[in-house]
C-alpha positions as CSV (number, residue, x, y, z in Angstrom):
1,M,177.6,118.8,58.2
2,K,174.0,118.5,59.5
3,L,171.0,119.8,57.6
4,S,169.9,121.8,60.6
5,E,173.1,123.9,60.3
6,L,171.7,125.2,57.0
7,L,168.4,126.4,58.5
8,K,170.0,129.8,59.3
9,Y,169.7,130.7,55.6
10,R,166.3,132.1,54.6
11,E,166.6,131.6,50.9
12,I,168.0,128.4,49.5
13,V,168.6,127.0,46.0
14,V,169.1,123.3,45.7
15,Q,171.0,122.4,42.5
16,G,171.4,119.0,40.8
17,H,174.0,118.4,38.1
18,D,173.2,119.2,34.4
19,N,171.1,116.6,32.7
20,P,170.0,115.2,36.1
21,D,169.5,111.5,36.7
22,A,167.0,109.8,39.0
23,D,169.4,110.0,42.0
24,A,170.0,113.8,41.6
25,I,166.2,114.4,41.2
26,A,165.4,112.3,44.3
27,S,168.1,113.8,46.5
28,G,167.1,117.3,45.5
29,Y,163.4,116.5,46.2
30,G,164.2,115.3,49.7
31,L,166.2,118.5,50.5
32,W,163.5,120.7,48.9
33,L,160.8,119.1,51.2
34,Y,163.0,119.4,54.3
35,F,163.7,123.1,53.8
36,R,160.1,123.9,52.8
37,L,158.8,122.2,55.9
38,N,161.1,124.4,57.9
39,G,159.6,127.6,56.4
40,K,162.4,128.4,54.0
41,K,162.1,129.9,50.5
42,V,163.5,127.1,48.4
43,R,163.9,126.2,44.8
44,L,165.1,122.9,43.2
45,I,166.9,123.6,39.9
46,Y,169.4,122.2,37.3
47,G,171.3,124.0,34.5
48,G,172.9,122.8,31.3
49,G,171.9,123.1,27.7
50,R,168.6,121.2,27.7
51,P,165.7,120.1,29.9
52,I,165.0,116.6,31.0
53,Q,164.2,114.4,28.0
54,K,164.4,110.7,29.1
55,S,160.9,109.2,29.4
56,N,161.5,107.6,32.8
57,L,162.8,110.8,34.3
58,S,159.9,112.9,32.9
59,L,157.5,110.4,34.4
60,M,159.3,110.5,37.7
61,V,159.0,114.3,37.9
62,E,155.3,114.2,36.8
63,E,154.1,111.2,38.9
64,L,156.0,112.1,42.1
65,H,155.3,115.9,41.8
66,V,158.9,116.9,42.0
67,P,159.1,120.7,41.6
68,I,162.4,120.7,39.7
69,E,163.1,123.6,37.3
70,H,165.5,123.9,34.3
71,V,167.1,127.3,34.5
72,E,169.8,129.1,32.4
73,R,170.3,131.9,34.9
74,L,169.2,133.0,38.4
75,D,167.5,136.4,38.8
76,H,169.6,137.2,41.8
77,V,172.3,135.8,44.0
78,P,170.8,133.4,46.6
79,E,171.9,133.2,50.2
80,L,172.7,129.5,49.9
81,L,173.3,127.4,46.9
82,L,173.3,123.7,47.8
83,T,174.6,121.3,45.1
84,V,173.4,117.7,45.4
85,D,174.7,114.6,43.7
86,C,177.5,116.7,42.4
87,Q,180.2,119.1,43.5
88,Y,180.3,122.9,42.9
89,G,182.7,123.8,40.1
90,E,182.6,120.4,38.3
91,R,182.3,120.4,34.5
92,N,178.8,118.9,34.5
93,V,177.4,121.5,37.0
94,Q,176.5,124.9,35.6
95,R,178.0,127.6,37.8
96,F,175.7,130.0,39.5
97,E,176.9,132.7,41.9
98,A,175.9,132.5,45.6
99,K,176.7,134.2,48.9
100,T,177.4,130.7,50.4
101,V,177.9,127.3,48.8
102,A,177.3,123.9,50.3
103,V,177.7,120.4,48.8
104,I,176.0,117.0,49.5
105,D,177.3,114.2,47.3
106,H,178.4,110.5,47.1
107,H,181.1,110.8,44.4
108,V,184.8,110.7,45.0
109,V,186.0,113.9,46.7
110,Q,187.6,116.5,44.6
111,E,189.3,118.5,47.4
112,N,190.0,121.6,45.2
113,L,186.3,122.1,44.6
114,L,185.0,121.8,48.2
115,P,183.5,124.8,50.0
116,E,183.6,124.9,53.8
117,L,180.1,123.4,54.1
118,Y,179.9,119.8,52.7
119,E,178.8,116.3,53.4
120,I,180.4,113.7,51.0
121,R,180.1,110.0,51.6
122,S,182.0,108.4,48.7
123,T,181.3,104.8,49.8
124,Y,177.5,105.2,49.5
125,G,175.8,103.8,46.3
126,S,173.5,106.8,45.9
127,C,173.2,110.4,47.0
128,A,169.6,109.6,47.9
129,T,171.0,107.4,50.7
130,V,173.1,110.3,52.0
131,V,170.1,112.6,52.1
132,W,167.8,109.9,53.6
133,D,170.3,109.3,56.4
134,M,170.7,113.1,57.0
135,L,167.0,113.5,57.2
136,K,166.6,110.7,59.7
137,D,169.3,112.4,61.8
138,E,167.1,115.4,62.0
139,G,164.0,113.4,63.1
140,Y,162.4,113.4,59.7
141,E,161.1,110.0,58.4
142,P,161.2,109.8,54.6
143,A,159.3,106.5,54.6
144,E,156.2,108.3,55.9
145,N,156.0,110.3,52.6
146,E,155.1,107.8,49.8
147,E,156.2,110.0,47.0
148,L,159.6,110.8,48.6
149,A,160.0,107.1,49.5
150,T,159.4,106.1,45.9
151,A,161.8,108.8,44.7
152,F,164.6,107.8,47.0
153,Y,164.2,104.1,46.2
154,Y,164.2,104.8,42.5
155,G,167.3,107.0,42.8
156,L,169.1,104.1,44.6
157,F,167.7,101.6,42.1
158,M,169.1,103.5,39.1
159,D,172.4,104.4,40.6
160,T,173.2,100.9,41.6
161,G,172.2,99.0,38.4
162,R,168.7,98.0,39.6
163,L,170.0,97.4,43.2
164,Q,172.5,94.9,41.9
165,E,175.5,97.1,42.8
166,V,174.3,98.2,46.3
167,R,177.5,98.5,48.3
168,H,177.2,100.3,51.7
169,P,175.1,98.9,54.5
170,K,173.2,102.2,54.7
171,D,172.1,101.7,51.1
172,K,170.7,98.3,52.1
173,D,169.1,99.8,55.2
174,M,167.3,102.5,53.1
175,R,166.3,99.9,50.5
176,D,164.8,97.6,53.2
177,E,163.0,100.4,55.0
178,L,161.4,101.9,51.9
179,E,160.4,98.8,50.1
180,A,157.1,98.4,52.0
181,R,156.3,102.2,51.9
182,L,156.7,103.2,48.3
183,N,154.2,103.3,45.5
184,H,154.9,100.1,43.6
185,G,152.6,101.0,40.7
186,I,154.6,104.2,39.9
187,L,157.9,102.3,40.5
188,T,156.9,99.6,38.0
189,M,156.0,102.3,35.5
190,L,159.4,103.9,35.9
191,Q,161.2,100.6,35.6
192,N,159.5,99.8,32.4
193,S,160.5,103.1,30.8
194,N,164.2,102.9,31.2
195,L,165.4,101.8,27.7
196,S,164.8,103.7,24.5
197,P,165.2,101.9,21.1
198,E,168.4,104.0,20.6
199,E,169.9,102.7,23.9
200,L,169.0,99.1,22.9
201,K,171.2,99.6,19.8
202,I,174.0,101.0,22.0
203,A,173.9,97.8,24.1
204,G,173.9,95.6,21.0
205,K,176.9,97.5,19.5
206,A,178.8,97.1,22.8
207,M,178.2,93.4,23.0
208,A,179.3,93.0,19.3
209,G,182.7,94.6,20.1
210,V,183.6,92.7,23.3
211,D,187.2,91.8,24.2
212,Y,187.2,88.2,25.3
213,V,190.3,86.9,27.1
214,K,190.1,83.1,26.7
215,G,192.9,82.2,29.1
216,G,191.8,84.7,31.6
217,N,188.1,83.8,31.6
218,Y,187.0,87.4,31.5
219,A,185.5,89.9,29.1
220,L,185.7,93.7,28.8
221,A,183.0,95.7,26.9
222,Q,183.0,99.4,26.1
223,T,179.8,101.3,25.3
224,Q,179.5,104.7,23.7
225,R,178.2,107.5,26.0
226,C,174.8,106.4,27.4
227,D,172.7,106.1,30.5
228,P,174.7,104.0,33.1
229,N,171.7,101.7,33.2
230,I,172.7,100.3,29.8
231,L,175.9,99.0,31.4
232,G,174.0,96.6,33.6
233,V,172.1,95.3,30.5
234,V,175.4,94.7,28.7
235,S,177.2,93.0,31.7
236,D,174.2,90.9,32.6
237,A,174.2,89.5,29.0
238,L,178.0,89.0,28.9
239,I,178.1,86.9,32.1
240,E,175.8,84.4,30.6
241,V,178.3,83.7,27.7
242,E,180.0,80.4,27.8
243,G,183.6,80.7,29.1
244,V,183.1,84.1,30.7
245,G,183.6,84.0,34.5
246,T,183.8,87.7,35.1
247,C,183.1,90.8,33.0
248,I,183.3,94.6,33.1
249,S,181.3,97.0,30.9
250,F,182.1,100.7,31.0
251,C,181.3,104.0,29.4
252,V,182.8,107.5,29.7
253,M,180.5,110.1,31.2
254,D,180.9,113.9,31.7
255,D,182.4,113.5,35.2
256,G,184.2,110.1,34.8
257,V,184.0,106.5,33.8
258,K,181.1,104.3,35.1
259,L,181.7,100.6,35.4
260,S,179.4,97.6,35.8
261,V,181.0,94.4,37.1
262,R,179.7,90.8,37.1
263,S,181.1,87.5,38.3
264,C,179.8,83.9,38.3
265,E,183.0,82.4,39.8
266,R,183.2,81.2,43.4
267,E,186.8,82.4,43.3
268,T,186.0,86.1,42.4
269,R,183.6,88.4,44.2
270,A,182.4,91.2,41.9
271,N,182.6,93.8,44.7
272,E,186.2,92.8,45.3
273,L,187.1,93.0,41.6
274,A,185.4,96.4,41.3
275,D,187.4,97.7,44.2
276,F,190.6,96.3,42.7
277,V,190.3,97.8,39.2
278,T,189.3,101.2,40.6
279,K,191.9,101.4,43.4
280,G,193.6,104.8,43.5
281,I,191.6,106.2,40.5
282,G,188.0,105.9,41.9
283,S,185.8,103.6,43.9
284,G,184.0,100.3,43.5
285,G,181.9,97.9,45.4
286,G,178.5,96.2,45.7
287,H,177.2,92.7,45.7
288,V,179.3,89.5,45.4
289,R,177.9,88.7,42.0
290,K,176.9,92.1,40.7
291,S,178.8,95.3,41.4
292,G,179.8,98.6,40.0
293,G,182.4,101.4,40.2
294,F,183.4,104.8,39.1
295,I,186.7,106.3,37.8
296,V,187.5,110.0,38.1
297,K,188.8,111.5,34.9
298,E,191.6,113.5,36.5
299,L,192.9,110.4,38.4
300,L,192.6,108.3,35.3
301,E,194.8,110.8,33.4
302,K,197.4,110.8,36.2
303,A,197.5,107.0,36.5
304,Y,197.8,106.6,32.7
305,L,200.8,109.0,32.6
306,E,202.5,107.3,35.5
307,K,202.0,103.8,34.1
308,Y,202.7,104.3,30.4
309,G,204.9,107.4,30.4
310,E,202.6,109.3,28.0
311,D,199.7,111.6,28.2
312,C,196.3,110.1,27.2
313,G,195.4,113.2,25.3
314,M,192.0,113.3,26.9
315,D,191.1,110.1,25.1
316,Y,189.4,108.7,28.1
317,E,187.9,105.7,26.3
318,H,191.3,104.5,25.2
319,A,192.8,105.2,28.6
320,A,190.1,103.4,30.6
321,H,190.1,100.4,28.2
322,R,193.9,100.0,28.5
323,I,194.1,100.4,32.3
324,L,191.1,98.2,32.9
325,N,192.5,95.5,30.7
326,D,195.9,95.6,32.4
327,R,194.3,95.5,35.8
328,L,192.2,92.6,35.0
329,K,195.3,90.7,33.8
330,E,197.1,91.6,37.0
331,Y,194.2,90.5,39.1
332,Y,194.1,87.0,37.7
333,E,197.9,86.5,37.6
334,D,198.8,87.8,41.1
335,Q,196.7,85.8,43.6
336,D,196.9,82.6,45.6
337,F,194.0,80.3,46.8
338,F,193.9,78.1,49.9
339,Y,191.2,76.0,51.4
340,S,191.2,76.0,55.2
341,G,191.1,72.5,56.8
342,E,192.5,70.7,53.8
343,E,195.8,68.9,53.6
344,N,197.5,71.2,51.1
345,V,197.3,74.4,53.2
346,P,200.6,76.2,53.8
347,D,202.7,74.9,56.7
348,L,203.0,77.8,59.1
349,S,204.6,75.9,62.0
350,K,208.0,77.5,61.4
351,E,206.5,81.0,61.3
352,P,206.6,83.4,64.4
353,I,204.2,82.8,67.2
354,Y,201.7,85.6,68.1
355,E,199.7,85.7,71.3
356,K,196.3,87.4,71.3
357,R,196.3,90.5,73.5
358,R,193.9,90.7,76.4
359,L,191.8,93.4,74.7
360,P,188.0,93.4,75.2
361,I,186.0,92.1,72.3
362,G,182.3,91.5,71.9
363,Y,180.2,88.4,71.9
364,V,176.5,87.5,71.4
365,K,174.9,84.1,72.0
366,A,172.9,83.9,68.7
367,T,169.9,82.1,70.3
368,D,169.4,85.2,72.4
369,M,168.4,86.9,69.2
370,Y,166.7,84.2,67.1
371,P,165.7,80.6,67.6
372,A,168.1,77.8,66.5
373,G,167.5,76.9,62.9
374,T,166.9,80.4,61.7
375,Y,168.8,81.5,58.6
376,V,170.0,85.1,59.2
377,S,172.2,87.6,57.5
378,V,174.6,89.7,59.4
379,R,175.0,93.2,57.9
380,M,178.3,95.0,58.4
381,L,180.6,97.3,56.4
382,E,182.3,94.3,54.7
383,G,178.9,93.1,53.3
384,D,176.0,90.8,54.3
385,I,177.2,87.4,55.5
386,P,174.6,84.6,55.9
387,F,174.6,82.2,58.9
388,I,172.4,79.4,60.1
389,I,171.9,79.8,63.8
390,K,172.6,76.7,65.9
391,E,172.2,76.1,69.6
392,D,175.9,76.7,70.1
393,T,176.4,79.7,67.7
394,Y,178.2,82.8,69.0
395,F,178.6,86.0,67.1
396,M,182.0,87.5,67.8
397,I,182.6,91.2,67.3
398,G,186.2,92.3,66.7
399,I,187.9,95.6,67.6
400,E,187.0,97.2,64.3
401,G,183.4,96.1,64.4
402,E,184.0,93.0,62.2
403,V,181.7,90.0,62.9
404,Y,182.6,86.3,62.7
405,K,181.3,83.1,64.2
406,N,182.4,80.7,66.9
407,D,180.9,77.6,68.2
408,E,180.3,77.4,72.0
409,A,183.2,75.0,72.7
410,Y,185.7,77.1,71.0
411,F,184.3,80.3,72.5
412,L,184.5,79.1,76.0
413,S,187.9,77.5,75.7
414,H,189.5,80.7,74.2
415,N,187.7,83.5,76.0
416,D,186.9,84.7,79.5
417,H,183.4,86.0,79.2
418,T,181.6,88.6,81.3
419,D,178.1,90.1,81.4
420,E,179.4,93.6,80.9
421,P,177.9,95.5,77.9
422,Y,180.2,95.8,74.9
423,K,180.4,99.1,72.9
424,I,180.8,98.3,69.2
425,K,183.3,100.6,67.4
426,G,183.4,101.5,63.7
427,E,181.4,103.5,61.1
428,Y,178.4,101.1,61.1
429,A,176.9,99.1,64.0
430,P,176.3,95.6,62.6
431,T,172.7,94.4,62.4
432,V,171.2,90.9,62.0
433,H,168.4,90.4,59.5
434,L,166.0,87.4,59.2
435,A,166.9,85.9,55.8
436,I,164.7,82.9,55.2
437,N,162.5,80.5,57.2
438,A,160.5,83.5,58.4
439,S,157.3,81.5,58.2
440,D,158.8,79.1,60.8
441,F,159.1,82.0,63.2
442,P,156.1,84.4,62.5
443,S,156.9,86.5,65.6
444,E,160.2,87.4,64.1
445,A,159.1,88.1,60.5
446,G,160.6,91.2,59.1
447,S,162.7,91.9,62.1
448,V,166.0,93.6,62.2
449,K,168.1,93.4,65.4
450,C,171.2,95.4,66.2
451,L,174.1,93.4,67.7
452,Q,174.8,96.4,69.9
453,D,171.7,95.7,71.9
454,Y,172.9,92.2,72.8
455,A,176.7,92.5,72.9
456,K,178.6,91.6,76.0
457,T,182.3,91.8,76.7
458,C,184.9,89.0,76.7
459,Y,188.7,88.8,76.9
460,P,190.9,86.4,74.9
461,K,192.6,83.8,77.2
462,A,196.4,84.2,77.4
463,S,196.8,80.8,75.8
464,S,195.2,82.0,72.5
465,R,198.2,81.7,70.2
466,V,198.8,81.4,66.4
467,H,201.5,81.0,63.9
468,A,201.4,83.8,61.3
469,K,203.2,85.3,58.4
470,Q,202.8,88.5,56.5
471,L,201.4,88.2,52.9
472,T,203.3,89.4,49.9
473,R,200.5,88.5,47.4
474,R,196.8,88.8,47.3
475,T,195.5,85.6,49.0
476,K,192.1,84.1,49.2
477,V,191.2,81.6,51.9
478,F,188.0,79.6,51.7
479,V,186.8,78.8,55.2
480,P,184.1,76.2,56.1
481,W,181.9,78.6,58.0
482,S,181.3,81.0,55.1
483,E,180.0,80.7,51.6
484,S,182.7,83.1,50.4
485,Y,186.4,83.6,51.0
486,M,188.5,85.7,53.3
487,L,190.6,88.1,51.3
488,G,194.2,89.0,52.3
489,K,196.2,91.8,50.6
490,P,199.9,92.3,50.8
491,G,200.7,93.3,54.3
492,D,197.9,91.3,55.9
493,Y,198.6,88.1,57.7
494,L,198.0,84.4,57.0
495,A,197.5,82.7,60.4
496,A,196.9,79.2,61.8
497,R,195.8,78.2,65.3
498,M,198.6,76.3,67.1
499,E,196.2,73.6,68.2
500,N,194.9,73.1,64.6
501,P,197.5,74.0,62.0
502,R,195.2,73.3,59.1
503,D,192.7,75.9,60.3
504,I,194.2,78.9,58.4
505,Y,192.5,82.3,58.0
506,I,193.3,85.9,57.1
507,V,193.9,88.6,59.7
508,D,193.8,92.3,58.5
509,R,197.2,94.0,59.2
510,D,195.7,96.8,61.4
511,I,193.7,94.2,63.4
512,M,196.8,92.0,63.7
513,E,198.9,94.8,65.0
514,K,196.3,95.9,67.5
515,S,195.2,92.4,68.6
516,Y,198.3,90.3,68.7
517,A,201.8,90.5,70.1
518,M,204.8,88.4,68.9
519,T,206.1,86.1,71.6
């Protein structure tokens, strides 16, 4: 759905969920401004039993001049009711009648609730990011409006645990674009009004009742119902406790269970752990050290019944605690670790041989983008991966838009390269950001470059062969060219180049099936 499709309606009501948070307020504000600029009669409202009471939200509305109204009923049925940061019919959204209903949200899709008009991006960290991207698609630049830029940034800030749980590259793009354009004075005021004395007591009570698993090296904390921001306070404190390598704090909200995940272990990425514990019942992701997630109540009930053979009786706190605890235990017990290049890597020489198909892939000589010695970060769906550019560095772009690195000798020996432009596929076109050492290259400071603008086409040589076997357990391979590990799930492949059997790595099952053929 595009915002311009909604301009055929003359009268529009934008509705956030009951007891709106910063993200709902910011998202609704952006839509209100867009429709108002296009000459529509528009209102921004929310329902529920009480008006906004939290000090930071009251300040946000006042300082950024957000025209949001608390209403208990509408005087007449509007032409269009557009719910934002929520889905029409949910329990935390007061129901108002409308001739037409539309939805813009970033939460897990509830198909039975969706009208014909909707835009839901469940992988985004905030609804503000969804609206920001939709506005940009219509040629409207939110960064040019200081109040809106501040609202969007604060919405993302709050919904991602102070930006610590940012997950999607679009979230990062919005964060980076707005940082220089917002009102930092107002933002500081809002950030310093987040915790009330009562919420501080909630955090203390949660930390006093933590479940520590000594052998597992992890901790699980439950808070009573509170602002999700409290979860970040709790998990940030827990991860500093001796013997705690990972931790999860959670609380039950009206629409589901919110999680905050932390890790200080090299062997565990917080975003991967968040994805694992919410698989099939919600969504999770974010940064490698600080991440977050969300569990849908209906899916939690179903999973509890299937796993334990009994109804949870709407005791969501007990159900979430039991499932999270069991999934944490499973996570640590069911995984293998290997270090590419070392002597103890698995011997794959007896495994089947696969030859790389002559499918076009992309390449970019890194020094065409930035000088040698530059520390850059490549942003893609899988996350931001840092690289130091060398004279012989090549960025390789796979068939699904994934990015990895080759040195020049390996690139030339394994690929036939051309000067033909390469079209990158996938949901997000990877970008390269100057990470540090910007002072060494002042002409490049603050620059962001898209790999698509530099990508050329190459074809794997017929001699590119590997030994590979399909994985039956979650497997992590630490590779010398990355600070993190490659993650393989059951069904993916563990592969080794024939000319270097210790050089093992993970290949995604879909990519393996598309890119390789068994000889």
